[in-house]
C-alpha positions, 0 to 999 in steps of 0.5 A, spaced: 500 500 500 502 506 498 499 513 500 498 519 496 498 526 496 492 527 492 489 534 492 481 534 493 480 537 485 484 531 483 480 526 487 476 523 481 482 522 477 486 518 482 479 514 483 479 513 476 486 510 476 484 505 481 486 509 488 482 508 494 480 512 500 482 510 507 476 513 511 480 512 518 487 516 515 483 520 510 488 519 505 488 516 498 492 510 497 494 505 491 492 498 493 497 492 493 498 489 486 496 495 483 502 499 479 504 505 482 507 509 476 500 512 473 500 515 480 507 519 480 504 526 480 501 524 487 507 520 490 510 523 496 515 528 495 523 526 496 524 527 504 517 526 506 516 522 512 516 515 511 514 510 506 507 510 508 507 517 505 505 521 511 506 528 511 510 532 506 517 535 506 514 541 511 513 535 516 517 535 523 522 529 522 520 523 526 517 516 525 510 515 522 505 511 526 503 505 522 496 505 524 494 513 525 499 515 519 501 521 524 508 523 526 511 520 532 516 524 536 520 519 541 524 513 541 519 508 543 517 507 536 518 501 531 519 504 523 514 499 519 515 499 512 508 496 510 501 497 513 500 492 519 498 491 526 504 491 530 500 487 536 499 481 531 504 477 529 507 479 522 512 475 518 515 481 514 516 484 521 518 478 525 526 479 523 526 487 524 523 486 531 527 479 533 531 481 540 527 488 541 524 490 547 517 490 543 518 483 541 519 481 549 513 485 551 509 482 546 511 475 548 510 476 555 503 478 553 502 472 549 504 468 555 498 472 560 493 471 554 488 465 557 488 459 552 481 457 550 
């Protein structure tokens, strides 16, 4: 999934090319499996915060929260290269999280979870 910077006036053009609207983040995005090249004019500019495309060049530096698509200031943030739920196991993120405090905390929570 690639988020786009689509002005309101261009929303119909982006939709016609296959872009989708994310009502939670209030952003247009290119779904996985759809070519990104037709959306080149709406791709975040170089220097934008993160691969998720949150914010423009004028955004404060920092990581982008994977769910809320907002810039996070602080050291306790894991930078995801894709959109996933950080509270559930993800095969793509397992290698990045291995050996971190986040993985250890998630393991402790899994042990506390009642088994059905």
